[in-house]
C-alpha positions in Angstrom: 49.6 46.4 139.5 50.7 46.3 142.9 54.4 45.8 141.6 53.9 49.0 139.8 52.5 51.2 142.4 55.2 50.3 144.5 57.8 52.0 141.8 59.2 55.2 141.9 57.0 58.1 140.2 59.5 58.7 137.9 60.6 62.4 139.0 63.3 62.7 136.8 62.2 61.4 133.6 59.3 63.7 133.3 58.9 67.3 132.4 59.5 69.9 134.8 56.5 71.1 136.9 55.8 74.8 135.6 53.8 77.9 137.0 52.2 80.6 135.9 53.6 83.6 136.8 52.9 87.5 136.3 55.7 90.3 136.1 55.3 94.2 136.7 58.0 95.7 135.9 59.0 99.5 136.0 59.7 101.0 132.6 63.2 101.8 133.7 64.3 98.8 134.3 62.9 96.6 131.8 65.1 96.4 129.3 68.0 95.1 132.0 65.2 93.0 133.7 64.6 90.8 130.1 68.0 90.5 129.5 68.9 88.8 132.6 65.9 86.7 132.5 67.2 86.1 129.0 70.7 85.0 130.0 68.5 82.8 132.8 66.6 81.2 129.9 64.2 79.8 132.7 60.9 82.3 132.0 58.6 81.7 128.4 56.6 84.9 128.2 53.7 84.7 126.9 52.5 87.2 124.2 50.0 89.7 125.5 49.7 91.4 122.5 48.8 89.0 120.1 45.8 91.4 118.8 48.7 94.1 117.4 50.8 94.1 114.5 54.7 94.2 115.0 54.6 97.5 114.0 51.8 98.6 116.5 54.0 97.4 119.6 55.8 99.9 122.0 59.4 98.8 120.8 59.2 98.5 117.1 61.7 101.9 116.5 64.4 99.1 118.5 63.8 96.1 116.9 64.0 98.2 113.5 67.2 99.6 114.3 68.6 96.5 115.5 67.4 94.8 112.3 69.4 97.4 110.7 72.6 96.7 112.6 71.8 93.0 111.8 71.8 93.8 108.1 75.1 95.9 108.3 77.1 93.0 110.1 75.7 90.2 107.3 77.4 92.8 104.9 80.5 92.9 106.5 80.6 89.2 106.8 79.7 88.7 103.1 82.4 91.1 102.2 84.7 89.5 104.4 84.2 85.9 102.7 84.0 87.6 99.3 87.9 89.0 100.1 89.0 85.8 101.5 89.9 87.7 104.7 90.9 85.1 107.8 89.3 86.7 110.9 90.9 85.7 113.9 89.1 82.8 115.9 89.2 84.6 119.1 87.9 88.2 118.9 90.1 90.3 120.1 89.3 91.5 124.1 87.9 95.3 123.6 86.2 97.4 126.8 82.2 96.9 126.6 80.5 99.3 124.5 76.4 100.2 124.3 73.9 99.5 121.5 74.5 103.4 120.6 78.2 103.5 120.5 78.1 100.2 118.4 75.5 101.6 115.8 77.5 104.7 115.3 81.0 102.5 114.7 78.7 100.3 112.3 77.5 103.0 110.4 81.3 104.2 110.1 82.7 101.2 108.9 79.6 100.6 106.3 80.3 103.9 105.0 84.1 103.3 104.7 83.6 100.0 103.1 81.0 101.7 100.5 83.2 104.2 99.8 86.6 102.3 99.3 84.4 99.5 96.9 83.1 102.3 94.8 86.7 103.7 94.4 87.9 100.0 93.9 85.3 99.2 91.2 86.3 102.5 89.4 89.4 101.4 89.5 89.0 98.3 88.3 87.0 99.0 85.6 89.2 101.7 84.5 92.0 98.7 84.7 89.7 96.2 82.6 88.8 98.8 80.2 92.6 99.4 79.4 93.1 95.7 79.4 90.8 95.5 76.7 92.2 98.4 75.1 95.8 97.3 75.1 94.5 94.1 73.5 92.7 95.7 70.9 95.8 97.9 70.2 97.8 94.6 69.7 95.5 92.3 68.0 93.9 95.3 65.9 97.2 96.5 64.9 97.9 93.2 63.0 95.1 93.4 61.3 95.9 96.4 60.1 99.4 95.9 59.4 98.4 92.8 56.9 95.8 95.0 55.7 98.4 97.6 54.3 101.0 94.9 53.1 97.6 93.5 51.0 97.2 96.8 49.5 100.7 97.6 48.8 100.9 94.0 46.7 98.1 94.9 44.8 99.2 98.2 43.8 102.1 96.7 42.1 99.8 94.7 40.5 98.1 97.2 38.9 101.1 98.9 37.9 102.1 96.0 36.0 99.1 95.3 34.0 98.0 98.3 31.8 94.5 97.5 30.8 93.6 97.8 34.8 93.7 101.3 34.8 90.9 101.9 32.5 88.7 100.0 35.3 86.1 102.3 37.1 87.3 103.4 40.5 83.9 102.7 42.0 84.4 99.3 41.6 87.5 98.6 43.1 87.5 96.8 46.9 87.2 99.2 49.5 89.9 98.0 51.6 92.3 99.0 48.7 90.9 102.4 47.9 90.9 103.2 51.8 94.3 102.0 51.9 95.2 104.1 48.8 93.5 107.2 49.9 94.7 106.9 53.0 92.6 109.3 55.3 92.0 111.7 52.3 88.3 112.9 53.6 85.0 112.0 54.1 84.6 109.7 50.8 87.8 107.3 52.2 87.2 103.9 53.8 87.0 104.1 57.7 87.1 101.4 60.1 86.1 100.5 63.6 88.0 98.5 65.9 86.9 96.9 69.3 86.3 93.6 71.3 83.1 91.6 71.9 82.0 88.7 73.6 83.3 85.4 71.4 80.0 83.6 72.0 78.2 87.2 69.8 81.0 87.1 67.4 79.1 85.1 64.6 75.9 86.9 65.0 77.2 90.5 65.1 79.0 89.8 62.2 75.7 88.8 60.3 74.0 91.9 62.0 76.8 94.1 60.0 76.7 92.5 56.7 72.9 92.7 56.7 72.7 96.7 57.9 74.9 97.7 55.5 74.2 95.6 52.8 77.6 93.9 52.7 79.0 97.0 52.2 81.8 96.0 54.9 84.7 93.9 55.8 84.8 92.3 59.2 87.8 91.1 60.5 88.1 89.5 63.7 91.1 88.0 65.8 90.6 85.7 69.1 92.0 87.7 72.1 94.1 84.5 73.0 93.3 85.0 77.2 90.3 85.6 79.4 89.5 88.8 79.6 88.0 90.2 82.5 84.3 92.2 81.3 84.7 96.1 83.0 80.7 96.0 83.5 80.0 92.1 84.8 83.3 91.7 86.3 83.1 88.4 85.4 86.3 86.7 83.3 84.7 85.6 79.5 86.6 84.8 76.6 86.5 87.8 73.7 87.4 88.3 70.1 88.6 91.6 68.5 87.2 93.0 65.9 87.6 95.6 62.9 85.4 96.4 60.6 86.2 98.6 57.4 83.3 100.7 55.7 82.9 103.7 53.9 80.3 106.6 55.1 78.8 108.4 57.6 75.7 106.5 57.7 77.4 103.3 58.1 79.5 104.2 60.9 76.4 105.6 62.9 74.8 102.0 62.0 78.1 100.1 63.1 77.8 101.8 66.5 74.8 101.0 67.2 74.8 97.5 66.3 78.0 97.9 68.7 76.1 99.2 71.5 73.0 96.7 71.3 75.7 93.9 71.1 77.7 95.1 74.1 81.0 95.4 72.3 83.1 98.1 73.4 85.0 100.3 70.9 88.8 101.7 71.0 90.1 104.0 68.7 93.0 102.9 67.1 95.1 104.9 64.9 96.8 103.4 61.4 100.0 104.7 61.8 102.3 102.0 63.5 104.3 104.9 65.5 101.2 106.2 67.4 100.2 102.7 68.0 103.4 102.2 69.8 102.8 105.6 71.6 99.6 104.9 72.7 100.7 101.2 73.6 103.5 102.7 75.6 100.9 105.0 77.2 98.4 102.2 78.3 101.2 99.5 79.6 102.4 102.6 82.3 98.9 103.2 83.1 98.1 99.9 83.7 101.0 99.6 85.6 100.2 102.3 88.0 96.6 101.1 88.3 98.0 97.5 89.7 99.9 99.5 92.2 97.1 101.5 93.1 94.5 98.8 93.2 97.3 96.6 95.1 97.6 99.3 97.9 93.6 99.6 98.1 93.0 95.9 98.4 95.6 95.7 101.1 93.9 98.7 102.9 90.1 97.2 102.7 91.7 93.9 104.0 93.1 95.6 106.7 89.8 97.2 107.3 87.8 93.9 106.9 90.2 92.0 109.7 89.7 94.9 112.1 85.9 94.4 111.7 86.0 90.7 111.4 88.2 90.3 114.8 84.9 91.7 116.3 81.9 90.4 114.4 81.4 87.3 116.2 80.9 89.5 119.5 78.7 92.5 117.7 76.4 90.1 116.2 76.1 88.1 119.5 75.2 91.5 120.9 72.8 92.7 118.3 71.1 89.5 118.2 70.8 89.5 122.3 69.5 93.4 121.9 66.8 92.4 119.4 65.3 89.4 121.5 65.5 91.7 123.9 63.2 94.1 122.5 61.1 91.4 120.7 60.5 90.3 124.4 59.8 93.6 125.5 57.1 94.0 122.8 55.3 91.2 123.9 54.6 93.0 127.3 51.6 95.2 127.8 52.1 98.9 128.5 50.6 100.4 131.5 50.6 103.9 130.8 49.2 105.3 134.1 51.6 103.4 136.2 54.7 103.9 133.9 55.1 100.0 133.9 55.1 96.9 131.6 52.8 94.0 132.7 53.8 90.5 131.5 52.5 87.0 131.9 54.8 83.7 131.2 55.7 80.0 132.2 58.7 79.1 134.6 59.7 76.0 136.0 58.8 75.8 139.9 62.8 75.0 140.9 63.5 78.4 138.9 61.5 80.5 141.0 64.1 81.6 143.4 66.4 82.3 140.7 64.1 84.2 138.6 63.6 86.6 142.0 67.3 87.1 142.2 67.6 87.8 138.4 64.9 90.6 139.0 66.7 91.7 142.4 70.0 92.3 140.5 68.1 94.1 137.5 66.4 96.8 139.9 69.7 97.7 141.5 71.5 97.7 138.3 68.9 100.3 136.7 69.0 102.2 139.9 65.2 102.1 140.1 63.5 103.0 143.1 60.6 100.8 142.4 60.8 96.5 142.4 60.1 94.5 140.5 56.7 92.4 141.1 56.8 89.0 140.4 53.5 86.5 142.0 52.2 83.3 141.1 48.8 83.1 139.2 46.2 80.4 138.5 45.3 79.6 135.1 43.4 76.8 133.1 45.8 76.7 129.6 48.0 73.8 129.2 51.8 74.5 130.5 54.5 73.9 128.0 57.2 71.3 128.2 60.7 71.9 129.7 63.3 69.7 130.1 66.6 69.7 132.2 69.3 68.9 130.0 73.4 69.1 130.0 76.0 69.0 127.4 75.7 65.0 127.6 71.9 64.8 127.4 71.1 67.8 125.2 72.0 66.3 121.6 69.7 62.9 122.6 66.7 65.6 123.9 67.2 67.3 120.5 67.1 63.9 118.4 63.7 63.1 120.2 62.4 66.4 119.9 62.5 66.5 115.7 59.9 63.8 116.0 58.0 64.9 118.6 57.7 67.1 121.8 56.4 65.5 125.0 53.3 66.8 126.4 53.6 68.5 129.9 54.5 66.4 132.3 54.8 63.2 129.8 57.8 60.6 130.3 60.6 61.8 128.3 62.0 59.1 125.6 64.9 61.3 125.4 66.2 59.3 128.7 66.3 55.7 127.1 67.5 56.8 123.8 70.5 57.9 125.6 71.4 53.7 125.3 68.8 52.8 122.4 69.7 55.3 119.9 73.8 54.4 120.1 72.7 50.4 120.8 70.8 50.4 117.5 73.6 52.0 115.5 75.9 49.7 117.0 73.6 46.5 116.3 73.6 48.0 112.5 77.3 49.1 112.2 79.4 46.5 114.9 82.7 46.7 114.6 85.7 47.1 117.0 87.8 48.4 114.7 85.5 51.2 113.2 84.2 51.7 116.5 88.1 52.7 117.6 88.2 55.1 114.6 84.8 56.8 116.1 85.7 56.9 119.5 89.4 58.4 118.6 87.0 61.3 116.8 84.9 61.4 119.8 87.5 61.8 122.7 89.2 64.8 120.3 86.0 66.8 120.2 85.3 66.2 123.9 88.7 66.8 125.0 88.5 70.0 122.8 85.3 71.7 123.5 86.3 74.2 125.6 88.6 75.4 122.3 86.0 74.0 120.2 82.8 75.5 121.8 84.4 79.5 121.3 84.7 79.1 117.9 82.6 79.5 115.0 82.5 75.8 113.0 81.4 74.8 110.1 77.8 73.7 109.4 79.1 69.8 109.4 82.1 70.3 112.1 79.0 72.4 114.4 76.5 69.0 113.5 79.8 66.7 114.9 80.7 69.0 117.5 77.2 68.7 118.8 76.8 65.4 119.1 80.4 64.6 120.1 78.7 62.6 123.4 76.2 60.6 120.9 79.1 59.7 118.8 80.9 58.7 122.1 78.4 56.4 123.1 78.2 54.8 119.5 81.5 54.2 119.4 81.7 52.2 123.0 78.6 50.5 121.7 79.8 49.7 118.1 83.1 48.5 119.8 81.2 46.0 122.0 78.7 44.7 119.3 82.1 44.5 116.8 83.5 41.9 119.5 80.2 40.1 119.7 80.5 40.2 116.0 84.1 39.2 115.9 84.6 42.0 113.2 87.7 44.0 112.9 87.3 45.5 109.9 85.2 42.7 108.8 88.1 40.6 109.6 87.9 37.8 112.2 90.3 37.3 115.4 90.9 34.7 117.8 90.4 37.4 120.8 88.7 34.9 123.4 90.9 31.9 122.8 90.4 29.0 120.2 88.0 27.9 118.4 85.1 25.5 118.9 85.5 23.9 115.7 88.3 22.1 113.7 88.6 20.8 110.3 87.8 17.2 110.2 91.4 15.8 109.3 94.3 17.4 110.5 95.9 18.0 107.2 93.1 19.9 106.0 93.1 24.0 105.9 90.2 24.6 103.8 87.1 25.0 105.8 85.1 25.5 102.3 85.7 21.8 101.5 86.8 19.5 104.2 83.8 21.0 106.8 84.6 21.3 110.4 83.8 19.9 113.5 83.2 20.7 117.0 85.8 19.5 119.3 85.8 21.8 122.6 83.2 23.9 124.5 81.4 27.0 122.7 83.7 30.2 122.0 83.1 32.0 125.4 82.5 35.4 123.9 80.4 36.4 120.5 80.4 34.6 117.2 83.0 31.9 116.8 85.6 33.3 113.9 85.7 29.8 112.2 82.3 30.8 111.0 83.7 33.2 108.8 84.6 32.2 105.5 82.1 28.6 106.1 79.6 27.6 103.8 77.1 28.1 106.5 78.2 31.5 107.3 75.7 33.6 105.6 72.4 31.4 106.4 73.6 31.3 110.4 74.3 35.1 110.7 71.5 36.3 108.8 69.1 33.8 111.0 70.6 35.3 114.3 70.8 38.9 113.3 67.4 38.7 111.4 66.1 37.1 115.4 67.9 40.0 117.2 66.3 42.7 115.4 62.8 41.1 116.1 63.4 40.4 119.8 65.2 44.2 120.5 61.9 45.4 118.3 59.4 43.7 120.8 61.6 44.8 123.7 61.7 48.7 122.6 57.7 48.6 121.6 56.9 46.6 125.0 59.0 49.5 126.9 57.1 52.1 125.3 53.5 50.5 126.0 54.9 50.4 129.7 55.8 54.2 129.8 52.2 55.0 128.2 50.6 52.8 131.8 53.1 55.2 134.0 51.8 58.2 132.1 48.2 57.2 132.6 48.9 55.9 136.1 50.9 59.6 137.1 48.1 61.8 135.6 45.3 59.4 137.2 43.4 58.0 134.2 42.2 54.7 134.9 40.5 54.6 131.4 43.4 54.9 129.5 44.7 51.6 132.1 41.8 49.7 131.2 40.9 50.5 127.7 44.7 50.9 126.1 47.2 49.8 128.1 45.7 46.3 129.1 44.6 45.5 125.3 47.7 46.8 123.7 49.7 44.7 125.7 47.5 41.5 124.9 47.8 42.6 121.3 51.5 43.3 120.7 52.3 40.3 122.9 49.8 37.7 122.0 51.2 37.8 117.7 54.6 39.2 118.3 55.4 39.0 121.9 54.6 35.1 120.5 57.3 35.1 117.9 59.6 36.2 120.2 59.0 33.4 122.7 58.9 30.9 119.6 63.0 32.3 118.5 64.0 31.8 122.3 62.7 28.6 122.5 64.4 27.7 119.0 67.6 29.0 120.3 67.6 27.2 123.3 66.0 23.8 121.7 68.0 24.1 118.6 64.9 23.1 116.9 64.6 23.1 113.1 61.0 24.3 112.9 60.3 27.3 110.4 59.1 29.9 112.2 57.4 31.4 108.7 55.1 28.7 108.3 54.2 29.0 112.2 53.1 32.5 112.1 51.4 32.4 108.6 49.0 29.7 109.8 48.7 30.8 113.0 46.2 32.9 111.1 45.3 31.0 108.1 44.7 27.5 109.6 44.7 28.1 113.6 43.5 24.9 114.4 45.8 22.7 111.7 48.2 20.2 112.8 52.2 21.9 113.2 53.4 18.6 112.5 57.6 19.0 112.9 57.2 22.7 113.3 55.8 21.9 116.8 58.2 23.4 119.5 56.1 22.5 122.5 53.5 20.8 124.2 49.8 22.7 123.8 51.1 25.2 121.0 48.2 24.9 119.5 45.7 25.7 121.8 48.4 28.1 122.7 48.0 29.6 119.2 44.1 29.5 119.2 44.0 31.4 122.8 46.8 34.4 121.4 44.5 34.8 118.2 41.4 35.1 120.0 42.7 37.3 122.6 44.5 39.6 120.0 40.8 39.7 117.8 39.4 40.5 121.3 42.0 43.5 122.4 41.0 45.8 118.7 37.3 46.0 119.7 38.1 46.6 123.4 40.7 49.5 122.2 37.9 51.2 119.9 34.7 51.1 121.7 34.5 51.6 125.3 36.2 54.1 126.0 33.9 57.1 123.8 31.4 55.4 125.7 32.4 55.6 129.0 33.8 59.0 128.4 30.1 60.0 127.2 28.1 58.8 130.2 30.7 60.8 132.5 30.1 63.7 130.8 26.4 63.5 131.3 26.6 62.0 134.8 28.9 65.4 135.9 27.1 67.9 133.7 23.2 66.6 134.3 21.5 69.5 135.9 24.4 72.1 135.9 23.5 73.8 133.1 20.7 75.6 134.7 22.9 76.4 137.7 23.0 80.5 136.2 19.0 80.9 136.2 19.2 82.4 139.3 21.2 85.1 138.7 20.9 87.8 135.9 24.3 89.6 136.3 26.3 86.5 135.3 26.1 85.3 131.5 27.2 81.5 131.4 28.5 82.2 127.8 30.8 84.4 128.8 32.4 82.4 131.0 35.2 80.1 129.3 35.0 78.0 132.6 31.2 77.7 132.8 29.4 74.4 132.8 27.5 75.2 129.6 31.0 75.8 127.9 32.5 72.4 128.7 29.2 70.8 128.1 29.6 72.2 124.3 33.5 71.2 124.5 32.2 67.7 124.5 31.8 66.1 120.9 31.3 62.4 121.3 31.7 61.7 117.0 34.9 63.5 117.2 36.1 61.7 120.5 35.1 58.3 118.9 36.8 59.3 115.4 40.0 60.2 117.6 39.8 56.3 119.4 39.3 54.9 116.0 42.6 56.3 114.2 44.3 55.7 117.7 43.1 52.2 117.6 43.9 51.2 114.1 47.2 53.4 114.0 48.0 51.1 117.0 47.2 47.9 114.9 49.4 49.0 111.9 51.9 50.3 113.5 52.7 47.1 115.1 52.9 45.3 112.7 55.0 48.1 110.4 57.1 48.7 113.6 57.6 45.2 113.9 59.0 45.4 110.4 60.6 48.3 110.5 63.1 46.9 113.2 64.3 43.9 110.4 66.4 47.3 108.6 68.8 46.2 111.4 69.5 43.3 109.9 69.8 44.5 106.0 72.0 47.4 106.8 74.0 45.1 109.2 74.1 42.8 106.1 74.8 45.7 103.8 77.9 47.0 106.2 79.2 43.5 105.9 79.3 43.3 102.3 81.0 47.1 102.0 83.7 46.0 104.4 84.4 42.7 102.5 85.0 45.1 99.5 88.0 46.6 101.7 86.8 49.8 101.8 86.5 51.4 105.0 85.5 54.9 103.8 82.7 53.3 102.2 81.6 51.9 105.3 82.3 54.7 107.7 80.4 57.2 104.7 77.0 54.6 105.1 77.2 54.5 108.8 77.4 58.2 108.9 74.3 58.2 106.7 72.6 56.0 108.8 73.4 58.4 111.7 71.8 61.2 109.5 69.0 59.0 108.1 64.8 59.2 109.3 65.2 55.7 110.4 67.2 56.5 113.6 64.1 58.8 114.1 62.0 56.1 113.4 63.4 53.6 116.3 61.7 56.3 118.8 58.1 55.1 117.0 58.0 52.3 119.5 58.5 54.6 122.5 56.5 57.5 121.2 53.6 56.1 119.5 52.3 54.3 122.2 52.8 57.7 124.7 
C-alpha cells in the first residue's frame, strides 16, 4: 500500500468541504441579502420552521402574491400559444420595475385581455349563429320550395279526378293540407327548421316520430361543409332539418326535443321574397362581423405581442421573488430584536464571497445594522457540493441522475467525462457518423451565447445542455470509427494497403478465392479486407465481444480502487481490509482471470475455447484442459483462484460486523454510568450522550446491511460483466443498420442509446463500489 500512500489526496475529485454557518439578518435588509445570496448560489439554507405549515409562516402573503402573478404569466403564455403569436426572441429593453409595479401591470394586462376575450367570444358566437342561420335559410328554403311544388302537383291531380273530392279532408296528407291552407290559422300545418349534429340526426328523427306518434314529417339536408358550433367552438358536421307538424302540443314537444338534443332552431318564412330579404340581411351582418372580428383579433395580437416581448423577463423576475420569499420563510423571526436568524451550509472557499454579498446587501438596503455571519459546530452530515462549469455540468447531471455521492466521496463524474462518450463510441464507432455529430456539436458550441439567451424547445434544450457531451462523443466516435475502419459502414484504405491479397492475381472476389497475407499487418485499425470476407462476422464479433469484457473489467476495477481511496481518505481501515481487499480478490480471481486469458489468446494466437475454460473452472477444476490450455500451470492457477474467490465471500460478510460490535463495546464500556453523579443532566435528553450512541448501534441491522452489500457485490460483478456485452450487441446492431444504407435509422438508434438507461448503467462499476 506504500504506492497508494504516496499518491495525491484527490482534492479536486471530491466534493467541496462544507461548513455550517448562522446568519443574523436585520428585517429591513433580509430580502436584498437573500436575493444576493441566491444569485451567488453558494449557500444552502436549513429549514428552521419545519414544525410550521406553509400558512403559518411569516411571508406567506408575499408567496401568495408571487403565485398569483405566476398564474397570470401562465395565462398570458397559454393565450400567446393559442393565438400563435410569435414573441421576440430577445426581450425588449425596458427600465427595471419593482414587484408592486409588475403586479399592477399584470393585473391591467389580464383585465384587458379577459375583456377582449369576452367580447371576442360573444362576437364569435354571434357570427357562428348567423352562419348557421344562413345555412338553414339556404337548405330549408330548398326543402320548402320542393314541398310547394309537390303540393301544387297534388292539387292538379285532385282537380282531374272528381271522385277524390269526396274524400274526407281529415285523412289528407299533412303537407298537402298545410300548403293548401297556407297559414290560415291555428288549425294549419306548421314547421320548425334548424340545424343539428350529423351524428344525432337519426336518433333525433326517431324521438320526434315517437313523441308525435308519427304525426310529423321530417326532412333533412346535409350542411355541406364543417360548421363551427356556437357553444363548443369546434368544427363539426351538421345537418339542416325541417319538421312539419300540426297543433300547439306537437310544437311544444318538438321544441323540447330540439333543446335536449342540442339542436339550434331558426325561423324561416314560407315566402321566397322574405327568405331572400332575410338572407341578404344575414349576409350583410356576417360581413360586418368579419371586419369587426378581424380588427379585434389584430388588436388582441398586438396586446399579446407587447406582453410576449417581456414575458420571459417577467417570469424570471417572479420566480426569483418567489424563491426569495420561500427562502425567507425558512428563517426564524426574532420579534424582540426585529431580525431573521438562519442556518445553512456553504463551501469553505465561498465564505469570503458570502461576506462580500452580505456587505453589499447592507449598503444597498440602507440598514444601520450589519449582518452577522459566523461558523457553527454541528453533528449533522453536510450536503454534497461539486464545483462544475459549462463543460462538466452535463456529465455531473448524468451521474446525479443515477445517484448523488456522499459528502467527501470520490466523484464518478470526473471519470465519466471520458468513459461515457467513449462507451458510446465503442457501440457506434463510425467516423462518418462522428463527423456529422461533430458538426452539430460545433454549431451548438459556437452559438451558445445566442442560444443560452433564448427559450428553446424540450429536445433542443436537452441537446444544447449536452453540447460538450455530444462533442466528445463525436471525437471518440471518429477515433473508434478509424479503428473499425468504417465510414457509414464502408471501409477505406486510409493507412496504406491491405495486408492480404487474393490467391491468384486474376481473382477479384474474396468470397470465393480467399486471401493470403503478403505484407505486414495493417498499421492502424481493422484491415479493410476483412469486410466482405467469409470470416468477417466471426472475427469482428469475437474481437468486439472480448473488447467489451476487457473494458468492463477495467472499469469495475476502477470503481473498487476508488473505494480504497475513499476508505483511506476517511481513515476507515476496516473498509480497506474487509471490503477493498476481498472485492479485488473476488473480481480479479474470476473476471480478471478471464481478461488475462483473452490477452494471452490474442498474443499467442491460440485456438482455445474460453467458454469451455471458464465453465469447467467451476464444474471440474481438477479436470484436464487438453487443447484449451494456454500456459503452463494453468490448472493449478485456476484452482487457486477459485479457492481465493470462495474465501473472499465470507471475508466480506462476517468479520466487519463482529469487529464493529467489539469496538463498540470497548468504546462505551462504563460510559453509560458517566452521568450518575450529576442530577441536573439527563443523559436521555442529550443527543450526543453515551447512552444515545449506545442505543443507536444495532448489530442485526449492521449484519444485514453487510450481508446485502456482499450479495449485491457478488451478483453485481456477474451482472455488470454481462451488461458490458451490450456494447458488443449494440455495435453489432449498428453495423446491420448501416449495411441497410439507412443513415437516419443509425443516427436514431445512436440517439436512443444516448438516452437509454444503459448509459447510466455504465456507472454501476464506479458507483456500486463507493
